[in-house]
C-alpha positions as CSV (number, residue, x, y, z in Angstrom):
1,M,98.9,86.7,94.2
2,L,101.0,88.9,92.5
3,D,103.1,88.1,88.6
4,P,105.8,86.1,89.4
5,N,107.5,87.9,86.5
6,L,107.9,91.0,89.1
7,F,109.5,88.1,91.8
8,R,111.6,87.4,89.0
9,Y,112.8,90.7,87.0
10,N,111.9,93.4,88.9
11,I,112.5,92.1,92.2
12,D,113.5,95.9,93.5
13,Y,111.2,97.5,91.9
14,L,108.7,95.1,94.2
15,S,110.4,95.4,97.2
16,Q,110.2,99.8,97.0
17,I,106.5,99.2,96.2
18,L,105.1,97.2,98.5
19,K,106.8,99.4,102.1
20,K,104.1,101.6,101.2
21,R,101.9,99.0,102.3
22,N,103.9,98.3,105.0
23,F,105.5,95.1,104.2
24,I,109.1,94.2,103.9
25,L,109.9,92.0,101.0
26,D,112.5,89.9,102.1
27,K,114.5,90.2,98.7
28,K,117.7,87.9,99.3
29,L,115.7,84.9,100.5
30,I,113.5,85.4,97.2
31,S,116.4,86.1,94.5
32,E,118.2,82.7,96.2
33,L,115.1,80.3,96.2
34,E,114.5,82.2,92.3
35,K,117.9,81.3,91.6
36,K,117.6,77.4,92.6
37,R,114.6,77.1,90.5
38,K,116.1,77.9,87.3
39,N,119.1,75.7,88.2
40,L,117.0,72.9,88.8
41,Q,114.2,73.2,86.1
42,I,118.3,73.7,83.8
43,K,119.1,70.7,85.1
44,I,116.2,68.9,84.2
45,E,115.2,70.0,80.8
46,K,119.1,69.0,79.7
47,L,118.4,65.3,81.6
48,Q,115.2,64.6,79.2
49,I,116.8,65.9,76.5
50,E,120.0,63.5,77.7
51,K,117.5,60.6,77.9
52,K,115.2,61.3,74.8
53,N,118.2,60.7,73.2
54,K,119.9,57.5,74.4
55,S,116.2,56.2,73.8
56,K,116.3,57.4,70.0
57,K,119.4,54.8,70.2
58,L,118.0,52.3,72.4
59,I,115.4,51.6,70.0
60,K,117.3,52.2,67.8
61,K,119.7,49.2,68.9
62,I,123.0,51.7,67.3
63,F,124.9,51.2,70.8
64,I,126.4,48.0,70.4
65,N,126.5,47.5,74.3
66,L,123.1,47.7,75.3
67,D,123.1,46.9,78.7
68,H,125.7,50.0,79.7
69,L,123.0,51.9,77.5
70,K,120.0,51.1,80.2
71,H,122.3,51.3,82.3
72,Q,123.2,54.7,81.5
73,I,119.5,55.7,80.5
74,N,117.9,54.2,84.5
75,K,120.8,56.5,86.2
76,I,119.4,59.4,84.0
77,N,116.2,58.6,85.4
78,N,117.0,58.2,89.9
79,E,118.4,61.8,89.0
80,L,115.4,63.0,87.5
81,S,113.0,62.0,90.3
82,F,115.3,63.2,92.5
83,L,115.9,66.7,90.9
84,K,112.1,66.6,90.8
85,L,111.3,66.4,94.2
86,E,114.0,69.3,95.6
87,L,112.2,71.3,92.3
88,I,108.4,71.1,93.5
89,A,109.8,71.0,97.8
90,I,111.6,74.2,96.0
91,K,108.5,75.6,94.6
92,K,106.1,75.4,97.5
93,N,109.2,77.0,99.3
94,I,108.4,80.2,97.4
95,K,105.1,79.4,96.9
96,N,104.5,79.6,100.8
97,I,105.9,83.2,100.5
98,Y,104.3,84.9,98.1
99,D,101.1,83.4,99.7
100,I,101.7,85.8,102.5
101,I,102.9,89.2,100.3
102,P,99.9,92.0,99.7
103,N,98.4,93.2,96.0
104,I,100.6,96.0,94.6
105,P,99.4,100.5,95.3
106,S,97.0,101.5,92.6
107,D,99.5,104.9,92.0
108,D,97.0,106.8,92.7
109,V,96.5,105.4,96.4
110,P,98.0,107.5,99.5
111,Y,100.6,106.5,101.3
112,G,100.1,106.5,104.8
113,K,100.7,103.8,107.9
114,N,96.6,102.8,109.0
115,S,92.9,104.3,109.2
116,K,94.1,108.3,110.2
117,D,96.0,108.3,107.2
118,N,93.6,107.7,104.7
119,K,91.8,110.9,102.4
120,E,88.3,111.5,103.0
121,I,86.6,113.0,98.6
122,K,83.3,113.8,99.7
123,K,80.3,113.8,102.5
124,Y,77.1,113.2,102.1
125,G,73.7,114.2,103.8
126,K,72.8,116.6,106.3
127,I,73.4,116.2,110.5
128,L,70.3,116.3,111.9
129,F,69.8,118.1,115.5
130,Y,68.0,116.6,118.0
131,D,66.7,118.5,120.5
132,F,66.5,115.8,123.1
133,P,69.2,112.5,124.5
134,I,69.8,111.5,122.0
135,K,70.0,107.1,122.3
136,D,72.0,104.7,120.4
137,H,70.7,101.4,118.5
138,V,71.1,99.9,121.8
139,E,68.6,101.8,123.3
140,L,65.8,101.8,121.3
141,G,66.3,98.2,120.6
142,L,65.7,96.6,124.0
143,L,63.1,99.5,124.3
144,N,61.9,98.6,121.6
145,N,61.6,95.5,122.8
146,G,63.4,93.8,118.8
147,I,66.7,93.5,120.9
148,D,67.7,90.8,122.3
149,L,71.6,90.1,124.4
150,E,70.8,88.0,127.0
151,S,69.0,85.7,124.2
152,G,72.5,85.5,122.2
153,I,74.6,85.2,124.7
154,M,72.5,82.2,126.1
155,L,72.2,80.5,122.2
156,S,76.2,81.4,120.9
157,G,77.9,83.5,123.6
158,S,79.4,87.4,123.7
159,K,79.5,88.9,119.8
160,F,76.1,87.0,118.9
161,I,72.7,88.7,118.9
162,V,68.7,88.0,118.3
163,M,66.2,90.5,116.9
164,R,62.6,90.2,117.1
165,G,59.4,91.9,115.9
166,L,59.3,95.0,113.7
167,I,63.3,95.2,114.4
168,A,64.0,91.8,113.2
169,Y,60.4,92.8,110.2
170,L,62.8,95.9,109.6
171,H,65.9,94.0,109.0
172,R,64.7,91.7,106.8
173,I,63.0,94.1,104.8
174,L,66.1,96.3,104.4
175,I,67.7,92.9,102.2
176,Q,64.9,93.3,100.0
177,F,65.4,96.2,99.4
178,M,69.2,96.4,98.0
179,L,68.3,93.6,95.9
180,D,65.9,95.1,94.3
181,L,67.5,98.3,93.3
182,H,70.6,95.8,92.7
183,V,69.1,93.7,90.5
184,F,66.6,96.0,88.8
185,H,67.9,99.6,88.8
186,H,72.2,99.0,88.5
187,N,71.5,95.7,86.4
188,Y,72.6,92.7,88.6
189,E,72.4,89.2,88.4
190,E,71.0,87.6,91.9
191,I,72.8,84.6,92.7
192,Y,72.5,82.0,96.1
193,V,75.5,80.6,97.0
194,P,76.9,77.9,99.5
195,Y,77.5,79.6,103.0
196,I,79.8,76.5,103.4
197,V,83.3,76.5,101.5
198,N,86.5,74.9,100.6
199,D,89.8,75.9,101.1
200,K,90.7,75.9,97.7
201,V,87.8,78.9,97.3
202,L,89.1,80.6,100.4
203,Y,92.9,81.2,99.4
204,G,91.6,81.9,95.5
205,T,90.7,86.0,97.4
206,G,93.0,86.2,99.7
207,Q,90.9,84.9,102.9
208,L,93.7,81.7,102.9
209,P,96.4,81.4,104.2
210,K,97.1,84.9,105.5
211,F,93.9,85.2,107.8
212,S,93.1,82.1,108.9
213,D,92.1,83.1,112.4
214,D,89.0,85.0,111.3
215,I,87.5,82.7,109.8
216,F,85.2,80.1,112.0
217,H,86.6,76.8,110.5
218,I,84.9,73.1,110.6
219,K,85.9,69.9,112.0
220,S,84.3,67.5,109.9
221,I,83.1,64.4,111.3
222,K,83.7,62.3,108.1
223,H,87.2,60.9,108.1
224,Y,87.4,60.3,104.1
225,D,86.6,63.2,103.2
226,K,89.7,65.6,102.6
227,N,88.7,68.9,102.3
228,K,88.4,71.0,104.6
229,Y,85.0,73.6,104.4
230,S,84.5,77.0,107.1
231,L,81.7,79.5,107.0
232,I,81.8,82.7,105.1
233,P,83.2,85.1,106.1
234,T,81.3,87.3,103.2
235,A,79.3,86.3,99.8
236,E,82.3,87.5,97.9
237,V,84.2,84.4,98.2
238,P,81.8,81.8,96.8
239,L,80.5,85.1,94.2
240,T,84.2,85.8,93.1
241,N,84.9,82.0,92.9
242,I,82.5,80.8,89.7
243,V,84.4,81.6,88.1
244,Y,87.2,79.3,89.4
245,N,89.8,78.3,86.6
246,K,87.2,79.3,83.4
247,I,88.4,80.7,80.5
248,I,85.3,83.2,80.0
249,K,84.5,85.0,76.2
250,E,85.9,88.4,76.1
251,N,82.2,89.6,74.6
252,E,80.9,88.2,78.5
253,L,81.8,90.9,80.5
254,P,81.5,92.7,82.5
255,I,79.9,90.2,84.8
256,K,78.3,92.0,87.5
257,L,76.7,90.0,90.5
258,V,74.9,90.0,94.0
259,A,73.7,88.1,96.9
260,H,72.8,88.2,100.4
261,S,74.1,86.1,102.9
262,P,75.5,85.6,105.9
263,C,78.2,86.5,106.6
264,F,80.9,84.8,109.9
265,R,83.5,85.8,111.8
266,S,85.4,85.5,114.2
267,E,87.1,89.2,114.6
268,V,90.0,88.6,116.1
269,G,92.1,91.7,116.8
270,S,88.9,93.8,117.3
271,Y,89.4,94.8,121.2
272,G,88.2,98.5,121.9
273,K,86.2,99.1,118.8
274,Y,82.3,99.6,118.7
275,N,81.7,95.7,120.2
276,K,78.3,97.3,121.1
277,G,75.3,96.1,119.4
278,L,74.9,95.4,115.7
279,I,78.5,97.2,115.2
280,R,80.5,94.1,115.8
281,T,79.3,90.5,115.3
282,H,79.7,87.1,114.6
283,Q,77.4,86.7,112.6
284,F,75.9,89.1,110.6
285,D,73.9,89.6,106.7
286,K,75.1,91.5,104.0
287,V,74.5,92.2,100.2
288,E,77.6,92.0,98.3
289,L,78.5,93.1,94.8
290,V,81.1,91.5,92.5
291,Q,82.3,92.4,89.5
292,L,84.4,91.3,86.8
293,V,86.0,93.3,84.2
294,R,88.8,93.9,81.3
295,P,91.9,95.5,82.8
296,E,91.3,98.6,80.9
297,D,87.9,98.5,82.9
298,S,88.8,98.2,86.8
299,S,89.7,101.1,87.7
300,K,85.9,102.7,86.1
301,T,84.1,100.3,87.8
302,L,85.2,101.0,91.3
303,E,83.4,104.1,90.4
304,I,80.6,102.2,89.8
305,I,80.0,99.9,92.0
306,T,80.9,102.1,94.7
307,Q,78.6,104.7,93.6
308,H,75.9,101.8,93.3
309,A,76.0,100.8,97.5
310,E,76.2,104.6,97.7
311,K,72.6,104.9,96.1
312,V,71.7,102.5,99.2
313,L,72.4,105.7,101.6
314,K,70.9,108.0,99.5
315,L,67.8,106.6,98.8
316,L,67.1,106.3,103.3
317,E,69.1,110.1,103.0
318,L,71.9,108.2,105.8
319,P,74.4,111.1,106.8
320,Y,78.1,109.0,104.9
321,R,81.5,110.3,103.6
322,K,83.2,108.8,101.8
323,M,87.0,107.4,102.4
324,L,90.1,107.0,99.5
325,L,91.8,104.5,102.3
326,C,95.8,104.5,102.6
327,T,98.3,101.8,101.8
328,G,98.9,100.8,105.2
329,D,94.7,100.6,106.0
330,M,94.0,98.8,102.4
331,G,92.9,95.0,102.8
332,F,95.5,92.3,101.7
333,A,93.9,91.2,98.6
334,S,93.3,95.0,97.0
335,S,94.7,97.7,94.8
336,K,93.2,100.4,95.7
337,T,89.3,100.7,98.6
338,Y,86.9,103.4,99.3
339,D,85.1,102.4,102.7
340,L,82.1,104.6,103.3
341,E,81.0,106.0,106.5
342,V,78.3,106.0,108.1
343,W,76.7,109.2,110.8
344,F,76.1,107.9,114.2
345,P,74.9,110.1,116.1
346,S,75.4,108.1,119.6
347,K,78.8,108.6,118.7
348,Q,79.3,111.4,116.9
349,K,81.3,109.4,114.7
350,Y,81.4,107.8,111.2
351,Y,80.7,104.0,110.9
352,E,82.2,102.1,107.8
353,I,79.6,100.7,106.3
354,S,80.5,99.3,102.9
355,S,83.9,98.7,101.5
356,C,84.5,99.1,97.9
357,S,87.4,97.2,96.4
358,N,89.5,96.7,92.8
359,M,91.9,93.2,93.8
360,S,93.0,93.4,90.3
361,D,94.7,90.7,88.8
362,F,94.8,89.4,92.2
363,Q,92.1,87.1,92.8
364,S,92.5,85.3,89.6
365,R,95.8,84.6,89.6
366,R,95.1,83.1,92.6
367,I,92.0,81.3,91.1
368,K,92.8,81.2,87.2
369,A,89.7,83.5,85.9
370,R,90.7,84.4,82.3
371,Y,89.9,85.7,79.2
372,K,89.8,85.2,75.9
373,T,90.7,87.7,73.2
374,K,89.4,88.5,70.0
375,T,93.2,87.4,68.3
376,N,92.9,84.4,71.2
377,E,95.0,86.0,74.5
378,N,94.0,84.2,77.6
379,I,94.2,87.1,79.9
380,F,93.9,87.2,84.1
381,I,90.7,89.4,85.1
382,H,89.9,92.0,87.4
383,T,87.8,91.3,89.9
384,L,85.8,94.2,92.3
385,N,83.4,93.5,95.3
386,G,81.5,95.8,97.4
387,S,79.4,95.6,100.1
388,G,75.8,97.4,99.4
389,L,75.8,96.9,101.9
390,A,75.8,96.0,105.0
391,V,72.5,95.3,106.4
392,G,73.3,94.8,110.6
393,R,74.7,98.5,110.3
394,T,72.5,99.9,107.7
395,L,69.6,98.5,110.6
396,A,71.7,100.4,113.3
397,A,72.7,104.1,111.3
398,I,68.7,104.5,110.4
399,M,67.5,103.5,114.1
400,E,69.8,106.1,115.4
401,N,69.6,108.2,112.4
402,Y,65.6,108.3,112.2
403,Q,65.0,108.3,116.3
404,L,62.5,109.9,117.4
405,K,61.5,111.8,121.1
406,D,60.1,108.8,122.5
407,G,62.4,106.3,121.9
408,S,59.9,105.0,119.0
409,I,61.4,104.7,115.1
410,K,60.8,107.0,112.3
411,I,60.4,104.3,108.8
412,P,62.6,106.0,106.0
413,N,60.4,107.0,103.3
414,I,62.0,104.2,100.5
415,L,60.8,101.8,103.0
416,K,57.4,102.6,103.1
417,P,56.3,100.8,100.6
418,Y,57.8,97.5,102.3
419,M,56.2,98.6,105.7
420,K,52.6,97.7,104.2
421,R,53.2,94.9,103.2
422,L,52.3,94.6,107.2
423,P,50.2,91.6,107.9
424,I,46.9,93.3,109.7
425,K,45.3,91.4,112.7
426,G,42.1,91.8,112.7
427,K,39.3,93.0,109.9
């Protein structure tokens, strides 16, 4: 959510900057609603003062005709009740408009309309040459009895997948490796989060109301439970909301949190994208990084959190590139985003494996998360998040980049200590 003062006092500036995000602000409607809101609040305040003065006279019995005075007070009460209901309706209307307005992009975000306008910052790693026909990760998974497409479809439907044996094991140790790196080397606190959250929490990070169709909602059978529940689309949602409606001491910042979780997404609008295998599924695992910082530290923190995600790719020796997203390709709540894209030999193309974003105070305004300065001022914190990394895509990238001629898969050096934990059959 943007600062309401921008709509009230800088609407022309706001309109111009939102155009860069391909968002057209209805200035006339917002100005009219804000004018009505202001006028109603002024009327209510005047009536409250009038009621207070008349109530004092009633208590002191200054008026000779007390019945007439009581009638005037009742009339004011009725008018106040009507005006307050009208104000509530106006505020709700304003909020519904503000809730679907995206965050303002940082000044250094390039202008563009879609992913074609994103800016490549750097490339890392050597793209290998193979002297044999390259297989994609699905072929390699089938060849090694590690990917079971039929069972995934039978159990749940399309875009669900079953992994078996060593491929399932490799998936699991990737999670452990990522958590170990971020906890013991990057100093994040590991958190275990619920995979089911309520609408208040989804609203807080910007998933609702705009992206309701992308979420798996749960229909509660308990009629007395008024909460609406959904499966999390990312651990960013519960991690960020840990500070919901809290005022944090300044010396407690930055707060650095990491969690592994499954993620559930309906993937509406993903038709035509690479839907095969582990690249785009309704359920996938991710290790998520979240940092909560002071506003003056958020730009620097975005670089740091991106470096933490990059470190995973560097240790796995996977070729990747770092992209700065343009204004037209950024996420709804983001003010600046870097995407890390890993190389897939079978497609001769880079695919996103991590997205690292600075949300500025957009989310903290929704969740009312603030910190108290040394001068006792309450300031909205800045929230940042990044994938460190998407586990299924990392596994797929390893399978393809480390494939051998016979279809077997070499294990990256950094993961070999984890592979030694495999139980040995027999003596």
